[in-house]
N, C-alpha and C positions, 0 to 999 in steps of 0.2 A: 201529392195532394193529400195523402193520408197521414203523413207525418206530423203536420201542423196541428190538426185537431187533437192528436194523441198527447202532444206536449201541452196543450191547453188543459186537458183534463188532469194530467199529473200535477201541474202548477196549481190548479184549484184544490185538488185534494190535499196538497201540502199546506196550503194557506189555512184550510179548515182545521188541519191537525194542529198547527201552532196556536190557533185561537182556542181550541179545546184544552190544550195543554196549559195555556195561560190561566184558564179558568179553573181547572181542577188541580193544578199544582199548589203544593203548600210551601215551596221554596221559590221565592221571587226576590230578585235584587235589582237595584237601579244603578245606573252609570251615567256620569256627566263628564264629557270629554271636550276639550278645547276644539274649536272648529277646524283648526289647521292640523289636528292630530288624527287624520284618518286611519293611520297605521295602528293607533291604539284601539280603535274600534275593531279592526280586523283581528288583532291578537286576543281581544276580549272574547269575541265570538268563537274563535278557535279553541280557547281554553274551555269555554262552556260546552262546546261539542265534544272535546276529549273527556271531560269528566262525566257527561251523560252517557258515554259509551262504556265507562268503567263501572261495572256493577258491584265491585268490591267496596266502594266507598259509600255511594248513596243507595245501593241496591236498586229497589224499584222506583225510587223517587227520582225526579228530573228537576234540573234547575231551568227556571224561566227568567227573563230579564227584560228590561226596558232601558233604551239608550237615548241620550239627548245630547245635542251639541250646543255650546254656548261661546260667546266671545269672552276670551279670557280676561279682558280688561273691563269687563261690565259685571260688577258684583250683583246688581239688582236682577239681571237676567238669570244669573246663576241661581240665586235664592228662589226665584219664581219657578224654574224648571225643577228644582229640588222638591218644592212644595207639591207640584203635580205628580212627581214620583211617589211621594208619601201619601198622597191621596189615593194612589192605586194600591197601596199596601206592599211595603218592601221589608225585608229582614235586615238589610245593610245597604249602604250607599258607597259606591266606588267613584272617586273623582280623580281626573288627570288633568289639572289646570295650573295656571301660575299663581304667583303669590297674592295677586290683586284680589282675586275672588275667593281665595282659601279661607281668609278670616271670616267672611260672611257665611260661608258653609259651615265653618266650625261652630259659629253661634247658633245657626239653626239646628245642627245635629245635637248640640248640648240641650237645647230647649225641647226638642222632641224625643230625645233619648233613643235616637237611631245611631247605631254604630257607623262611623264614617272612616273609611280607609282612604287616606289622602296620599296621592302620588305626585310630588312636586315636578312640574314640568317647565323646562326653559324654552324660550322662543328660538326657533331655528338653530338648535344645537349650541347656543351661547352658554358659557358656565353659569351655574346656579348662584344666586345670592341667598342669604339667609331669609326665610319668610318670616312674616309677623304672626306666626301661630303661637299663641301664648300657651304656656303649660302652668297648670295649678295643681295644688294637692287635693282639690275638692273632688267629690265623687261624681260631679256632673260634667267631667271632661270626656266626651264621647268620640273624639277624633284621634286616630292612630296615624302616625307618619310612617308610611311604608318605605320610603327612601331614607337612607341615613342622613344625619345632619351634614351641613356643608363644612368641610374641613379645609377650605381654601387658604384661610389666613395661617393655619398651623403648617400646612404643607409648604407655602411659599417661604415662610420665615425659616423653616428647617433647611430647605435647600439653599437659600441665600447664605445662611450661616455656614453650612457645610462647604460651600465654594468660597467663603471669606470675601464676599463681594462688599465693597464699600460705596460704589457708585453704580447706579442702574436706572433704567427707564422702563416704565410699564406702559405698554400699549393695550387698549381695550376697545371693543367695537361699540357701536351705538345702541345695541340691545343690552348691553351689560350694565347693571346698576353698580356704580363705583363704590356705593356705600357697603358693598359686600366685602370689601378688603380694608374697611376703615380700621379695623382692629390691628391689621398688619402695618398699616401706615403709622399708627400710634406707637407701635413697639420699636420700628426701625428708627423713628425720630428720636426716641429716647436713647438709642444706641449710637447716634451720630451718623447714620448712613445718609448719603445723598441720593434721594429718590425723586425722579421726575415722572409725571403723568401725561399721556397724550392719547386722545381719543382718535380712533381710526374712522374716518368718514366712509360712507358707502362708496363714494367715487374715489378710490385710492389714487388713480392717476392724476386726477385733478389736485388732490392733496400734495402729492410729491412735486408736481409742477409749481405749485404755489410756493413750496419751500425754495426751490431753485430761483424763483423770480423775486422773492422777498429778502433772501439772505445774501450776504456777501461772501467771498471766498473764505475769509477768516471764520465767519460764523458757520459755514457749511463744514469746515474741517473740525470745528469744535463739536458740532452736531454729529458728525461722523464718528468722532471719538466716543461720544456718549453712547451710540448705538452698538458699541463693542459688548455691552452687557445689557440684555434686555429680557423682559418677561412679557409674553403675549398671552392675554386673557381675552380670547375671542373664539368664535365658532370656527371649525376646520376650513370651511370655504373661504372665509375672510382671511385666515392665516395663510392659506396658500396664495391668494391673490396679492396680499401685502408682501410676503417674502419674495415672490417673483418680481415685484415692482422695484423694491429696494436693491435687489441684486443686480437687475438689469441697469439701473442707474448708478450702480457703483457706489451706493451710499454705505455698504458694509465692507469691512476688510476681512482678510483670510483668517485672522485671529480672534473673530468674534465668537461670542458664546451667547445663545438665545435659548430661553426656557419657554416651552408651550405647556400651559396648564388647562386641561379640559377633560371632564369625565366622559364626554361623548365622542372621543377619538377612536376610530376602528383601525384595523390593520391596513386597509387600503389607504386611509388618510395618512398613516405613519410613512408608508413607502413614498407617497407623492410629496410629503413635506421634506423628507430627507433628500429626494431627488432635486428639489428646487432650491435647497438652502446651500450655503457655503459656510465654512467655519464649523464650530461645534454646536451641536443641537441636543437638547434634553427635552424629553416629552414625558409628561406626567398625566396618567389617566387612571380611571377606575377599571378593575379587572375582577373577574369572577372565576371561581375554581371550576375546572373542567375534568370530569373523570378520565383516568389514564387509559381505562379499557374502552375502546371505541365502540364495542358492542353495547356498553351500558351508558352511553351518552344520552340516550333517549329515554331512560328509565330512572324514575325516582321512587324508590320503594316498590309499591304495588301499582304504580301509576306510570302509563306510557305517554310521553309527550310527542306531539306531532312532529314528524321528521322535518317538516319545512321550518321548524323553529329551532331544532337541536342540532341539525346537520350543518357543520361549519362550511361545507362546500355549496350549500343551497343558496342562491342569490337572495332570496327573502331574508334568510338568517344572517347573511353578510351585512345587510343594510338595515338591521333592526337597531332601534334606539334603546337607551337604558330604561326609559319609561315603559317601553313595550315589554321588556323582561319582567319588570315589577308587576305589571298588570296581570301577567299570566300567573305569577306566583300568588298574587292576591286572590284570584279566583280559586286557585288550589287550596289556599289557607281557608277560605270561607267554606268550601266543600268539606274539608275535614272537621270544621267546627260544627257544621250542620249534622255530619254523621255522629259526632260526639253527643249532640243534643238528642238525636233520635235514639241513640243507645241508651242514654240515661232516662229516657221517657220524661224529659222535662221540656218538652216542646211548647212554645207559646205561639199561638196562631197570630197571623198578621192582622193588623187592625188598620182601618182607613182612617188616616190622620188628616186634619185640616189645619192649615197654617193661617188661615184668615180670621177665623173666630177668635175672640179674646179669651174665651174660657175653654180653649182646646187643651185636652189632656194629653200628656205624652204616652208613649208606648210603654205598657207595664212590663213587657218582657225585654225591654231594651238593656237593663243592667245585667241581667243573666246571660244575654247573648254577647255582650261586650266582654264580660269576664271569660266566657268560653274561647272568644276569639284571642284575647290577650294571653291566655295560658296555653294555647296551641302553638304549633310551630311546624314548618314543613321544609323540605329540602327541594329546591326548584332550579330554575334557570339562573338565579342570582346566588345561589348557595343556600345558607341557612337563613330563613326568614322567621324571625320571632321579635317579640316586643319586650321592652324593659318596663319598669315600674312607671316611668314618665311617659310611656306610650310611643316610644321611639324605637327604631331599628338600629341596634348598635353594630351590626356587622357590616364592615366595609373594608375593602382591600385596594391599595394603590399600587400601580406599577410605574417604576421610573425607567425609561429607555434612554440611555446615554449613547452618544456617538461622537467620535472624533473624525467624522466623515471629511470635513474640509481642513481641519486644523492639522491633521497628520499629513495631508497631501500637499499643501502649499498653494502656489499660484502660477499659472501661466505656461506650464510645460507638461510633458508626459515623460516619465522616467523610462529610460532605455539605455542600458549599458552599451558602449561607454559614452554615449551622447549626453545623458543627463543621469546623474547618480547622487545619492545623499552622501555628503562628506562628513557632516557633523550633525548629531541629533542629541542635544543636551536638554534634559527636562527643564521646562520653564523658559527656554530660549527658542527663537525661531531656527528651523532647520537650514542648513547650508548645503549647497549643491555644487557639484563639480562635474567635469565631462568635457568632451570635445565641443559640443554645442554651447555649453557654458563658456568655454574659452573663446569661442568666436563671438559670443555676445559680449563678453568682457572686452575683447578687442575693439568692437564697435562702440561700446560705452566709454572707453578710454579716449578714443579719437573724437567721437561726436559729442561727448559730455553729457550723457543722460544717466539717470538712476532708474533701477527697476526693482520690483519685488516678484517673487516666484510662487506660484501654486501649481499643483498638478491637476489635470483634468479630472473632474469628479468620477466619470465612468471609466477611467483608464483606457481610453480609446483615443486613436488618432483622429478619427472622423470619417463618417460615411453617411449618405443620405438615408432618411428613414421613409416609411410608407406615407406619412403625412406631409412630406416635403421638407421636413426640418432636418437639422444635421446634429449629430451627437459628437462627443469627444472633443479633441483639441480644436477642430475646426468649428464645432458648434459653440465653444466659448467665444470665438471671434465673431461668429455670425450674430449671436445675441449680445455682442459688445461688452462682455464681461472681462475680456482681456484685450490688450493692445497688440501683443506679439505672441505667436505660438511657435515654439522651437523645440525640437527633439529630432529623432530620426524620421522626420516628416518628409515624404516624397512629393514631388510636384506631379499632380495629375490633372487632366483636363476638367474633370468634375469638380475638383477642389478650386481650381482657378476661376471657376464660374461664380463662386460665392465669396472667396477671399483673394487677396493679393500675395504674390510670392516674390521674393528677391531672386536674383540670379543663383544658380546652384553653387553651393560652397564645397560640395563633395559629390562625386559620381556614385551612382546607385546601380547595383545589380543583384539579382536573385542568387542566393547560395543554398547549400544543403549542409546541415550538421549531422554527422554520423559518429557513431562510437567506434574508436580504433580497436582493432583486434588485440586482445590482451594475451600475455604470455601465460600459457597453462602448463603446469608441471604435472607430468604423469610419472608415478612411481615405477612403472614398467616401461620407462622411456628406452631402456636398453634393448627392448624388443621392437621399438618403433621403426628402425630402418627397413624391416621386412613386415609385410602383412601376415595375417594368420594363415592364409592359403600357402604362402611361400615357406613359412616355418613347418607346416605340415608336410610339404613336399620334401623338405630337407630331412625331416625326421623319418620319413618313409624311405628315402634314398639310403640313409645309413643302415637301416634294417635290411634293405634289399641287397646292397653291396656286401654286407657282413654274411648274409646267407649264400651268396654267390661264391664268395671266397672260401667258405667252408665246403661247399659242394665241389669246387675245383680240386681242392686238397683231398677230398674223400675219394674222387675219381682217380686222381694221380698223386698218391702220398708222396711228400717230399723226403729227401734223405737227410735225416737229422744228424748233427755233429755229435761226436762222443761227449758225453757229460752234459748234454743238453736236458734241461729240466722242464722244458715247455712241450706243449702238445697242440695239435690242430683241431681242438674241439670248437663246437659252435659258439660257445661262450667267449673263448679266446679270439676267435675270428671277429665277433661283434666288438669286443673290447678294442682290438687292434684298429678296426675301421674307425671307431669313434675317436680313438687316441690320435690317429693321423688327421682327422678332420679338425680337431682343435689344436693341432700342431704340437702334440705332446709325444709323438712316436708310438712304437709298439714292441712287443716281445716275441711274437710268433715269426719264425723265419719262413719265408715263402720262397722256394728256390725254383718252382716250375715256371716255365715260360708263360703259360696262360694266366697264372696267378699274378706274375709280375706286370703283364700287359693291363690286367684288370686294375691293380693298384696304381700303376702309372696314370691311367685315366682318372682314377679316383682322386689322386693327389692334385692333378691339374684342376679338377672341379673344385676341390676344397680350397685351393689357392685363390681361385677367382671369387668364390663365394665369401671367403674370410676377408679378402681385400675390399670387396664391395661393402660388406658390412662395416668394417673399420672406418672406411672413407665417409659413410653417411652417419655414423654414430655421433660424431662430434657436432654435426649440424643440428641433429635432433636434440642434443643436450644443452645447446647454448641459445638457439634462436627459435622463434615461433614461425611455423611454416603456414599459418593460417593468414590468408590475404583476402581482402574484400575485392569483389568483382565489380563494385560500384565506383566509377572514376569520373562520371559526368552525369549531367541531367538526363541525358539519353539512356544511359544505363539504369538510372533510378526508375524511369518511367517504364522500362521494358520488363521489370521484375515485379513480383507481388509477394515475395517472402517477407520483405521488410515494409511494413505500412508506414506512410509518411503523410504529413499534413502541415498546416500553417495556422496563423491566428485567424479566427473566424471574423469575417467582415473587415479584414484589413486590406491595404493596397495589393499585397501579394495575393490574397485570396481573390480579389476582383480581377487582377491581371491574369491569373491563371484561368479564372472562369470566363472571362471575355474571349481569350485566345482558344480556350478548350471548346467552347460553344460556337465559335466562328466557323461556318462550313467552308469559307474560303482560305482558311489558314493552311499553308503548305505543309508545316511541320506537324506531324501527328503526335509529337511528343507531348504537346499541351493537352490534347484530348485525352490521352492515356493518364496524364497526371490528374486531370479534372475528375475522371471517373474514380480514382482513388481517394482524392481529396473530398469529393461530395458523396462519399459512401455514407448512407443513412442520413441524408440531407445535411452532411457536414458535421454531424455530432459525433461520429465515431472516431475520426482521425485528427480532428482540428481541436485547438485549445483556445482558451480565452485570453491568455497572456503569453508573451514570449518566454517568460522565466518558467512557465509550466511546460512548454515545449522543450526547453533545454533540460530540465529535470527528467522529462520523459525519455529523452535520448540516453541520458547517463545511466538510468536504472532500468531500461527496458529495451525491447526490440523495436526501435523507432527511428525515423529520420525526420528532421525538422527543416521545413523550407521557409527561409526568412531572409532578411537583408544580409548580404554577404559580409558588409562591414561589421555588423553586429556579431555575427557568428565567428568571424576571424578574431575578433577580441576575446570572445569566450573561449576559443580553442587555445589562444596564446596564453591566457592566464589561468587556465585550469591547472590546479596543483598537481593532478595525476597525469596530465597530458593524455587524457582519455578520449579526446575528440580529434577529428580531422574534418576538413571542409572541402567541398567541390562547388563549382559555380561557373557562370558564363564570364567569359573574358571581356565581352562587349558590354559597355554601360549604356542602356537605352534610356535612363532618366537620372534624376539627381536629387539631392537633398537641398531644401531651401527653407528660408524663414518666412513664416506666414504672417500676414498682417491683416487688419480689418480692410474691407473692400473700400477703395478709394483713400487709403492712408498716405499721407504726404511723405512718410519716411521710407517708402519702398525704394525709390531712386537713390536716396542717400546711402541706404544700406547696400544696395547692389553695387554702387560705385566703390564703396570701401571694401567690399568683398573681392572685387576685381583687383584692387590695389594690393591686398593681402596675398593673393594668388600670384600676381606678377612679382612681387618682391621675395617670394619664398617663405614668407612667414606662416602661410597656410600649411605648407609641407612640414615645417617645424612642428606645428601643432599636431598634424597627423602622426608624425614619428613618435610623439609623446605617448600616444594611446595605441598605436600599431607598430611597435618596434620591428625592425628587420631581423634582428638577431635575438629572437625570443627563445625561451627555454624549451618550447615545444615545436615540432614540425607540423605546420598546417595541412599539408597535402599528402602525408604518408599514412596509408591505411593500416600500418602495422606499428607496434610499439617501438619507436626508435630511441627511447630514453633508457633502454636496457644497457648496462655497462658490461664490458667483456671481462669479468673477473673470474674468480674460482667458482667452481660448481658447488652447489650446495648439496646436502644430504638428501633432499627430495629427489634430485636427479638420479641418484644411485640407490634409491630405496628398493626397487625391484631386484637389483643384483643381490643385495643382502637378504632379501626374502628368498630368492632362489638358493643361496647358500645355506640359509637356515633350514630350508625344507630338505636339502640334501643331507644335512647333518642329522636331522631328525629321523629321516628315513633310514640312514646307515645305522644309527643306534638301535632303531627298531629291528633292522635285519640282524644285527649282532646279537640282540637278546633272542631272537628267534633261532639263530644257529647255536647258541649256547644251550638253549632248551632242547633242541633236537639232538645234540650231541650227548647231553646227560641222558636223555631218553634212550638213545641207541646203546650207550655204554652200560646201562642198567641191564641189558639183556645177555651179557657175558656169563657163562655157567660157572667157571672156576678161575682162580687166580693163576693156576699153572699155565693157562693159555694166554696170559697177558704179561709174560715176563719180558723184561727189557735186557738186551744183550749189548754189551760195550764192544762194538766191533773194532775199535782201535786196540783195545787190550788183547782181542783175539788175534789180531794181526801180529802184534809183538810176540805173542806165544809161538805163532807158527814160524816166524822169522828166527826165533831163538833155536829151533830145531835145525836150521840150515846154516849155522854159524861156521861149520867146518868145511863147507863146500867151497872148492877152489875156483869155482866158476865166478866170473864178474857179476853174475846175477844170482848169487846165492841167497839174496834176501828179496822179499817181495815188498816193493815200496807201496805205501798206501795211496800214494798219488797216482799209481799205474795199475794197481789191482785191487779190487774190492775185497774178494775172499775166494780161495780156491776151494773146490768141492772136497769136503772132508767126511769121512766116516769115522767118528772118534772111537767107536768100539773096536776097530781093527788094529789099533796100536798095540804092539807086542808088549811094551813095557808100560804098565799103567801108572807105576809110580812117577814116571817122567811127565805124566800128564795130569797129576792130581790137581794142579791149579786150574785146569779148565774142565775138570770132570763135571762141574756143575752144568756144562752145556749139553749134557746128555738128556735124552727124552724131551727136549724142547722142540717145538715146532718152529724151526728156523727156516726162513725163506730168503736166501741171499743170491746175488748174481755177481759173476766175475767177468770183468772186461779187461782184455790184454791188448795194449797198443801194438801197432803193426811192427814197430822197431824191435820189439822183444818177443815177436811171435815165435820164432824158431827157438829161441832160448827158453821160452816158458813151457815148452812141451815136455821137458824132462827135468825132474828135480835131482838134486844131488844124491849121492849114494846114501849119505848119512840120514838125509831126510827121508829116502825111500825106505830105509829099514824101520822107520817108526810109523809109516802111513800106509794105509791100504785104500785104494780107490775102487769103488765098485763100478757097477754099469752106469756110467754117467747119464746116457740117454734116457734111462728109465725114470730118472729123478729130475730131469730138466723141465718137464711139462706138468700140466695139472693145474689145479685151482690154487696152488701154493706159490706160484710165480709172483714175484714182487721186486721192485727196484728201490734201493735206499741209498742215500748219500754216504760217501766214505767217511769212515771215522766217527760216525754219529750213533746215536741210539735209535734202535729199531723197535717199533711196537707192531706186532703182527696185526693187520687189519682183518684177517680171517679168524673167526672165533672158533670154528669147528674144523679140526685138521687131523689127519691121520699120521701116525708115527713113521719116520723113515725106516725102512726095513734094514735090519743089521745082518751084514754078510762078512764074516771075518775072513781074511785072506792072509796068506803067509808072506807074500811079498807085495811090494808097492808097484802097481802098474798105472801109468799115467797115459791115458788115451783120450786126447781132446778132439779126435776126429780130423776131418780135413778142413773145417771152416776156421780160418785164421781169426775171425772176429766172434767166434762163438762164446756165448756166456752160459755159465752153468748155474743151475738153481738147485737148492736143497730144500 
């Protein structure tokens, strides 16, 4: 009860504010609008409101206005209302009317010196014709044309010349003044073009019906040929209705080309016109520049435009007419002109003018205001608004939208390999089609004797019911009687049979799945593939462990080495021997103890099993791919979630899965699981719009495509890379059929001929043409079976070469490290005397020369059986006999003598002659110590001990050889 009085008070206060503003304001403008242009008035008021809020343009001043509506075809009323506005006192007059009243307002504005900004308006969106607004060079021309001139004649002539048309027909609606294209008609007649004119009545259906009633078949065919090239000069609503009617009555062919010219066509109109038409369509309309930066779309310099006008998503902005845009820019232009006058302090106050009195004087400040307006310019919703010397706006942009929407697609089918495919596409010639369905259609045509022409369904769909009860796709073409036959991979369903007729099935149908076959992947370390990383780690650890155990066993129970053996049982040698036996290369360390042999026997058996297993598996890993898919049926597909899958949105497969998946009485849970995956994100995530998109998605991504099994099998057979395989149901629950209009008399005839083709085997011959049994690819194998068993390539053994290269690099590095270490160790030797080299072979010959007179069979010591006897060179009685070996004195010699068992007893005593020249000291004193070392027979010896003490010199008169009781004893010096 308290809200209503409050609203009344506020309303009363606002009304008084407007009245006071009208009385006190020095800026007042008048506007005259056509009575049918209510939106012009809304935009005009919005523009004034935006400018009154912008203090940067008019500062403290505000714009007031007076608006009146007139009948656009009544010039007297327009002049009378304009006089009333002038009597109130206005600075400028804005009008948005038709050409009928424009001339009268121009004369009045010229007489009263009131700037008149004229915005030409057409009735109900019909294209404009040139108005009778005359221009003169006199100074009394006060009318400015805000909208650019009509360039319709020039645009039509240019487009027709570009397409090289010689024969065409122009359709125009009842609101259009045909005199507007008289200039075009004159020019084309001079060029010899055949141009026909036809007016489109308001009742288009009656017009078309009259044509069929009055014309004979021959005349209709000629008329249909004339319609192949047509220009439509009409408002968008009439154009939509006219195109729909002629398409439904089959008056236009698939190769037609129509041009629609209208400045007032918006984006919504374009989409609707394209959807309803067939053939080629070209649309010519006026366009306006839009700022690329979205945030700047509502800003023009220092002025902000209301979002309802500049936001393309706003419903009001989407339905704006071109005259609305020019009205807003006109108010903006006037506001800037008023701002200029206020800055220059050349303001002329408004005067109350009377049009009735004969002696009425014009406004004295009219000329100054007109010049200020003409010199100004603004950037608004229509782009740059400015005036030339003749008072017209020269800025206009046209947009030509061309489409091959129907001409590229053809007539009567939906393309689906291998049912319908384009076989020939030559520029300037109709497309030719091929495929299994085309072969069936040709077989029917040859037998029944009919001809046909083909076009593809405009929306590329098979057909499904819409929310408004209509059908789209191929079925929709039959329902709207635009086609007589619908043929492709079209399945027979109950819903489709309710609106169209089907022949008997000519091929069985089942749902299949297309998946990508596992490809062969080459691993450069395929040599390691037979064993996994954990097994390789265990083997490496076992080698180290067994090597350590062998070393420990030999350390606890040292083996008896053979004479002359140059090996030892070190940890390094034990590891090397175990590794060598593992890779079947043998070893050098003799192991004679029972425990060690038991250990090595078990190790060799282990190595045999491991190497045999590795060798057996290596070939398989180098030649074939071991990756296999676990999806082998629809049940397997439905149970997994790693590979997403989907189908064509709103297709028969989509509806089939949806119905079964949402049916609570369905026994098989497979369909419910599949429906959850297919319907993810309301079907937009995993589904595609066309089957070709699904096939490409499988080939280049992780995806499975659920579609017709016949289509998928053809794709898998003919894939050049054999990268697909298919799975599906073996039971066919539906079939493919030929669709006809409901009640078509051809259904029974087609069905009977299809049965004859199946019975004679001709249908099977057609099937084998497109689905050969012995194709190049295997349809059902999930692995790549196209691989040939040839030689292995370098990629398979790249890892082996990498391992070899790593070993070479590592060995070279160790060699350099050893060289550096030896040089560093050798640099620490104090003197060269400690590093002398002894030729032991030469020493043996010298010793043997002393024993040449011994009659014993062993008077010489063979270098193969004895290394060197212990000698004390200084005890020789005759020095001259040993001059040649005197250089061996004072050298730190460390040698060892080994005497075989067969000469043990004979080598205990030397010959008498030899004994006269040698003296042996106390051998045991010189066998031990840090100077003990073993060296090969007959070679050069370099002492490894750098700091040694000299051998004590003990001269004895006689030679005494005492080797002790050890027959294998060795002696060191």
